C-alpha positions, 0 to 999 in steps of 0.5 A: 834289330834295326839300328835306326832311331825308330825301332819296332818292339816285336817282343811287345806287340800289345803295346805297339799296335801297328806303329813304331815307337822310339826306343826307351820312350813311353807315352804316359798312359802306356807307362801307367799301364805297364809300369812294372815293364818300364821299371824292368827296362830301366833296370836292364836297358837303361833310362826310360823316357816318359812323354806327355802330349808328345813331349819328353817329361820325365825319365825313369832310371835305376837307383844305382845309375841315379846315385852315380849321376848325382854323387858329388865329384869331390868333397866341398872341403876339397873344392875349397882347398884346391880353389884358384882363389886360395892364397889370393888375399880375397876377403870372404869374411861375412859382414856382421852388421845389423840388418837394415830396418824394414817398415811393416 
């Protein structure tokens, strides 16, 4: 297979016609018509970009990859425990004053 940015997908000629397609990129209509193939490619070949009016709009990724990307790097309690502000004397206590009056 060519290693350039444009790649001919000879294994799916019905989706190409005579035009090259960016690897892992689908036009919205094409993705709608071949959603199961888009999902399969996301599972086996990595993220699949869907374009609308020629602009990248959404990305289909495998759930495992999504969870990995969105998993917090550390617990919030660990973040605060390791903060450079710990022991600096900064007062982060919430002010308990009454709220201001608002005329309705």
